[in-house]
C-alpha positions as CSV (number, residue, x, y, z in Angstrom):
1,M,83.4,109.5,70.6
2,V,83.3,108.3,74.0
3,Q,85.2,105.3,74.8
4,Y,84.0,102.4,76.7
5,V,86.5,100.5,79.2
6,F,83.8,97.9,79.8
7,R,81.0,96.3,77.7
8,T,78.7,93.5,78.7
9,E,76.9,91.6,76.0
10,A,74.2,89.0,77.1
11,L,75.9,88.5,80.4
12,R,74.7,85.4,82.6
13,K,75.4,84.5,86.3
14,T,73.8,81.7,87.4
15,Y,74.5,80.1,90.9
16,D,73.6,76.1,91.4
17,T,72.3,76.4,95.4
18,G,71.2,72.9,96.6
19,G,69.5,72.0,93.3
20,V,68.1,75.5,92.8
21,Q,69.2,77.8,90.6
22,V,69.9,81.6,91.5
23,H,69.7,83.6,88.1
24,A,72.6,86.2,90.1
25,L,72.3,88.1,86.2
26,A,69.9,87.6,83.9
27,G,71.0,89.2,80.7
28,V,73.2,92.2,81.5
29,D,74.2,94.8,78.5
30,L,76.1,97.6,79.6
31,E,78.4,100.1,78.9
32,L,80.9,101.9,81.0
33,Y,83.0,104.8,80.0
34,A,86.4,106.4,80.6
35,G,87.1,108.9,83.0
36,E,83.1,108.5,84.2
37,L,82.0,107.3,88.0
38,A,79.1,105.7,87.6
39,V,76.4,104.4,90.9
40,L,75.6,101.0,90.6
41,L,72.0,101.3,92.5
42,G,69.8,98.7,93.8
43,A,69.1,96.5,96.7
44,S,70.6,93.9,98.0
45,G,70.8,90.6,95.5
46,S,69.9,92.7,92.5
47,G,73.1,91.3,91.1
48,K,75.4,94.2,91.2
49,S,78.7,93.2,92.9
50,T,78.1,89.9,91.0
51,L,79.0,92.1,87.8
52,L,81.6,94.0,89.7
53,N,83.6,90.5,90.5
54,I,82.9,90.1,87.3
55,L,84.0,93.0,85.4
56,G,87.5,92.6,88.0
57,G,88.0,89.4,87.1
58,L,87.4,88.1,90.4
59,D,84.3,86.0,89.1
60,H,83.7,84.2,85.6
61,A,80.3,84.5,83.8
62,T,77.9,81.7,83.1
63,S,77.2,83.4,79.6
64,G,78.0,86.1,77.6
65,R,80.9,88.5,76.9
66,V,82.6,90.8,79.0
67,W,85.8,93.3,77.2
68,F,87.6,95.9,79.8
69,R,89.0,98.0,76.7
70,E,89.7,96.0,73.6
71,L,90.9,92.4,76.0
72,E,87.8,90.2,76.0
73,L,87.7,89.1,80.0
74,T,85.6,86.3,79.2
75,E,88.1,84.5,77.1
76,L,91.1,84.4,79.6
77,G,92.1,81.7,82.0
78,D,92.8,82.4,85.7
79,R,96.7,83.1,85.3
80,A,95.3,86.0,82.7
81,L,92.9,87.1,85.0
82,T,95.1,87.7,87.8
83,R,97.8,90.2,85.7
84,Y,94.8,91.5,84.4
85,R,93.5,92.4,87.9
86,R,96.9,93.6,89.3
87,D,98.0,95.1,86.4
88,H,94.7,97.4,85.6
89,V,91.9,96.9,88.4
90,G,91.9,98.4,92.3
91,F,89.3,97.2,94.3
92,V,87.7,98.8,97.6
93,F,85.0,96.5,99.5
94,Q,83.3,97.8,102.5
95,F,85.5,95.6,105.0
96,Y,88.9,97.1,104.8
97,N,90.7,93.7,104.9
98,L,93.6,95.8,106.4
99,V,96.6,94.1,107.3
100,P,96.3,94.6,112.1
101,S,100.5,94.0,112.3
102,L,101.3,96.6,109.2
103,S,101.5,100.3,110.0
104,A,99.4,102.3,107.0
105,R,102.4,102.6,104.6
106,E,103.2,99.0,105.3
107,N,99.4,98.5,104.2
108,V,100.1,100.2,100.9
109,Q,103.4,99.0,100.1
110,L,102.1,95.6,100.0
111,V,101.0,96.8,96.5
112,T,103.5,99.2,95.2
113,D,106.3,95.8,95.6
114,V,104.4,94.2,93.2
115,A,102.7,96.8,90.2
116,R,104.1,98.4,87.6
117,Q,104.9,101.8,87.8
118,P,103.2,102.3,91.8
119,M,103.4,105.7,93.7
120,D,105.1,106.5,96.6
121,A,102.8,105.0,99.4
122,A,103.2,108.3,101.2
123,E,102.0,110.6,98.2
124,A,98.7,107.4,97.9
125,L,97.9,108.3,101.7
126,E,98.5,112.5,100.8
127,M,95.9,112.0,98.8
128,V,93.7,110.2,100.8
129,G,94.2,113.0,103.7
130,L,96.2,110.4,105.5
131,K,99.8,111.8,105.7
132,H,99.8,112.3,109.2
133,R,98.9,108.7,109.6
134,L,101.6,106.8,108.0
135,D,103.0,104.5,110.9
136,H,99.5,104.4,112.9
137,F,98.4,101.0,112.7
138,P,94.5,99.8,112.0
139,A,93.7,100.0,115.4
140,E,95.0,103.3,115.8
141,L,92.6,104.6,113.1
142,S,88.7,105.2,112.6
143,G,86.3,103.2,110.7
144,G,86.8,106.0,107.9
145,E,90.1,106.3,108.6
146,Q,91.2,102.5,107.9
147,Q,88.7,102.6,104.4
148,R,91.0,105.4,103.3
149,V,94.1,103.5,103.8
150,A,92.1,100.7,101.4
151,I,91.3,103.4,98.7
152,A,95.2,104.2,98.9
153,R,96.2,101.3,98.9
154,A,93.9,100.8,95.8
155,I,95.2,103.5,94.0
156,A,98.7,103.1,94.6
157,K,99.4,101.2,91.6
158,R,97.9,103.8,89.5
159,P,95.1,101.2,88.2
160,E,93.2,102.6,84.9
161,V,89.1,101.4,86.8
162,L,88.4,101.5,90.5
163,L,86.0,99.1,91.6
164,C,83.8,100.0,94.9
165,D,81.4,97.2,96.7
166,E,79.5,99.4,99.2
167,P,82.7,101.6,100.4
168,T,80.7,103.2,102.9
169,G,78.2,100.5,103.9
170,A,79.7,100.4,107.1
171,L,80.3,104.1,108.1
172,D,78.6,106.9,109.5
173,S,76.9,109.3,107.3
174,K,79.3,112.1,108.2
175,T,82.5,109.5,108.0
176,G,80.9,107.9,104.5
177,V,81.2,111.6,103.1
178,Q,84.9,111.9,103.9
179,V,85.0,108.6,102.0
180,L,82.7,109.8,98.9
181,E,84.9,113.1,98.7
182,V,88.5,111.0,98.5
183,L,86.5,108.5,95.5
184,K,85.4,111.9,93.6
185,T,88.8,113.5,94.0
186,I,91.2,110.7,92.4
187,N,87.9,110.4,89.8
188,D,88.7,114.5,89.4
189,E,92.1,114.7,89.3
190,L,93.8,111.2,88.3
191,G,90.8,110.3,85.6
192,T,90.3,107.0,87.1
193,S,87.1,105.3,85.5
194,T,85.5,104.6,89.0
195,V,82.4,102.4,89.5
196,V,80.6,102.6,92.9
197,I,77.8,99.8,93.8
198,T,75.6,101.0,96.9
199,H,72.0,100.6,98.1
200,N,72.3,103.9,99.1
201,A,70.0,105.8,96.6
202,G,71.2,109.5,98.0
203,I,75.0,108.8,96.7
204,Q,73.6,108.2,92.8
205,A,73.9,112.5,93.1
206,M,77.5,112.8,92.8
207,A,77.8,110.5,89.6
208,H,78.2,110.8,85.7
209,R,75.7,108.0,85.3
210,V,73.6,105.8,87.4
211,I,72.6,102.4,86.4
212,L,69.8,100.9,88.3
213,F,69.5,97.4,89.1
214,A,66.9,95.0,89.8
215,D,66.5,90.8,89.5
216,G,70.1,90.5,87.8
217,K,68.8,93.0,85.1
218,I,69.5,97.1,84.8
219,A,65.7,98.6,85.3
220,G,67.5,101.9,84.3
221,V,70.4,104.5,83.2
222,Q,69.9,108.3,84.7
223,V,72.4,110.8,83.8
224,N,73.0,113.8,86.0
225,E,73.4,116.4,83.9
226,T,73.8,118.4,87.0
227,R,76.1,116.6,89.5
228,V,76.4,117.1,93.0
229,A,79.3,117.0,95.8
230,P,79.2,114.5,98.2
231,H,79.3,116.7,101.5
232,E,75.5,117.7,99.9
233,I,74.0,114.4,99.6
234,A,70.8,114.5,101.3
235,W,72.3,110.4,103.3
């Protein structure tokens, strides 16, 4: 029996902007499975990031229900959501959010200092291919290297899920492929359930499943019987 890591039921999110209601999510029913690499694909404004923020405990749904395993996130207050994020979720965003005055190792240690059973920072950086850059500062690293430091920081606390919002959005194709290789390695070797948001249709080929979004709803689900390695993706 396939275990789900996330499940949503009639999930809605409405924003009130100057008296106009925007329905970012318009009734989403979704299961994301333990150990899979899922790609959420759709145009900007289709609801992907809103969903990811709710799954990650960064935002609240307007209505509907969300579960992480058996834990109902929609019943949690802010303090409990903070604990949930700290203990279970790693985030990777389009922009790296590294502290400029800290080395790569020190940026990762920001997480390992508060995690329950963290990796050593050097081990996490070695996983993303940056063993030789431990003591370099963000200004001394390329964009792709900075993103890999951000991924190392996310995985160093050994999260059960890794939520990635346009992780290659600020990168050229060659560097983006390197970042996707890292995400695939983490999913394969650590078994970390991984969700990648993108509007780049080529990236869907590396996923176990592709969730298509349009107008705040799921427009379709595709299962890849054969997956493509990141370096074979048509960018």
